[in-house]
C-alpha positions in Angstrom: 21.9 -21.4 35.3 19.5 -20.1 37.7 21.9 -19.5 40.4 24.1 -17.4 37.9 21.1 -15.3 37.0 20.3 -14.8 40.7 23.8 -13.8 41.2 23.6 -11.2 38.1 20.5 -9.8 39.6 22.1 -9.5 43.1 24.9 -7.8 41.1 22.5 -5.2 39.4 21.0 -4.4 42.7 24.5 -3.9 44.4 25.9 -1.8 41.7 22.8 0.5 41.9 22.8 0.6 45.2 26.4 1.7 45.4 25.8 4.3 42.5 22.7 5.9 44.3 24.6 5.8 47.9 27.5 7.5 46.1 25.0 10.0 44.8 23.5 11.0 48.1 27.2 11.2 49.6 28.2 13.3 46.6 25.2 15.6 47.0 25.6 16.0 50.7 29.2 17.1 50.5 28.6 19.7 47.8 29.4 17.6 44.5 27.3 17.7 41.4 25.4 14.1 40.7 24.2 12.6 37.5 21.0 10.8 38.4 21.2 8.6 35.3 24.9 8.2 34.4 26.8 6.4 37.2 30.0 6.4 35.8 30.0 10.6 35.7 30.1 10.1 39.6 33.1 8.1 40.2 35.9 10.6 39.6 34.2 12.9 42.0 33.8 10.2 44.7 37.6 9.7 44.2 38.2 13.4 44.2 35.9 13.1 47.9 38.1 10.4 49.2 41.1 12.4 48.5 40.0 15.4 50.2 38.3 13.8 53.0 40.6 13.8 56.2 38.7 11.0 58.4 40.4 7.6 57.4 37.2 5.5 57.7 35.2 8.0 55.3 38.4 8.2 52.9 37.9 4.2 52.6 34.0 4.0 52.6 34.5 6.3 49.6 37.4 5.0 48.0 35.4 1.5 48.0 32.4 2.9 46.8 34.5 4.7 44.1 36.2 1.4 42.8 33.0 -0.9 43.8 30.8 0.9 41.1 33.3 0.0 38.0 34.1 -3.2 39.3 30.5 -4.3 39.8 29.4 -3.0 36.5 32.3 -5.0 34.7 31.8 -8.2 36.7 27.8 -7.9 36.3 28.3 -7.0 32.4 30.6 -10.2 32.3 28.1 -12.5 33.8 25.2 -11.4 31.9 27.1 -11.9 28.6 27.8 -15.6 29.6 24.1 -16.1 30.4 22.6 -14.7 27.2 22.0 -17.4 24.9 23.7 -17.6 21.7 21.9 -16.2 18.7 21.2 -19.6 17.1 21.3 -21.7 20.3 17.6 -22.7 20.1 17.3 -22.9 16.6 17.7 -26.7 16.3 14.7 -27.0 18.9 12.6 -24.8 16.9 13.2 -26.7 14.1 12.9 -29.9 15.9 9.1 -28.7 16.9 8.1 -27.8 13.4 9.3 -31.3 12.3 7.2 -32.6 15.0 4.0 -30.9 13.7 4.4 -32.4 10.2 2.9 -35.5 8.9 3.1 -37.3 5.6 3.0 -40.6 4.2 3.4 -42.2 0.9 5.5 -44.5 -1.8 8.9 -43.3 -2.4 8.6 -42.6 -6.3 12.1 -40.6 -6.4 15.3 -40.4 -5.0 18.0 -37.9 -6.2 20.5 -35.4 -5.3 19.5 -31.8 -6.0 21.9 -30.0 -8.4 20.2 -26.8 -8.1 20.4 -26.9 -4.1 24.4 -27.9 -3.9 23.4 -31.6 -4.4 21.0 -32.0 -1.3 19.4 -35.2 -0.7 16.0 -35.6 -1.8 13.1 -37.7 -2.1 9.5 -37.6 -3.5 6.8 -39.4 -2.4 3.3 -40.3 -3.6 0.2 -40.8 -1.7 -3.0 -41.3 -3.6 -2.5 -38.6 -6.5 -0.4 -36.1 -4.4 3.2 -36.0 -4.8 5.3 -34.4 -2.3 8.8 -33.6 -2.0 10.7 -34.2 1.2 13.8 -31.9 1.6 15.1 -31.9 5.2 18.8 -32.6 5.8 18.0 -33.5 9.0 16.1 -36.5 8.2 18.4 -37.7 5.7 21.5 -37.5 8.0 22.8 -40.3 9.9 22.7 -42.6 6.8 19.0 -42.3 6.7 19.1 -41.5 3.0 21.1 -44.3 2.1 18.4 -46.8 3.5 15.7 -45.5 1.3 14.9 -47.1 -2.0 12.8 -46.2 -4.9 9.4 -48.5 -4.0 9.6 -48.1 0.3 6.8 -46.9 1.8 7.5 -44.2 4.4 5.7 -42.7 7.5 6.0 -39.4 9.3 3.1 -39.4 11.9 2.1 -36.1 13.4 3.8 -35.4 17.1 6.6 -38.1 16.1 10.5 -37.2 15.6 11.3 -40.3 13.9 10.1 -41.9 10.9 9.0 -45.4 9.7 10.4 -47.2 6.6 8.3 -49.9 5.1 10.2 -52.4 2.7 8.6 -55.2 1.4 9.8 -57.5 4.1 10.2 -55.5 7.2 9.9 -52.2 9.0 12.8 -49.9 9.7 12.9 -46.8 12.6 14.9 -44.0 10.7 16.0 -41.6 13.6 15.8 -38.1 13.2 18.4 -36.1 15.6 18.5 -32.2 15.4 20.8 -31.9 18.2 18.1 -30.3 20.9 18.5 -31.7 24.4 14.8 -31.6 25.3 
């Protein structure tokens, strides 16, 4: 990934170098130049190449004229491949938010919430407080089916997995956000 970013940076520098070199050459040969719109200089570069008699200069002018748009296209294509997708980091963000939560209690209710597309829900009670747990990632992987009313459940601060305590044993319920961190 870092190598690709370096290639993009080099491509950006090369395209800009060619663009400003073409502006220098065009200006020196009496052609109008646009200091901020590189693409406007490309037709002038080809015109200069056609009018030039000296073969070595003619080749250089054609290479510069063709190199600018080709370099722009390649650099832009590489840049697009490196850009993160809009939702690419969301699982990791949600995982970190989940990691910062903490709760525990006895499961007093387990149900499918018909108001929210039959989403899986549990309610836990700790002292006099009742908390609704509505985390689809937590309930995935069969975790919802393992939970029964009367079980104790603990989500510790900084942890991602949840501990489920039944009468005779403790079970760790894995929570997978699909984040590779």
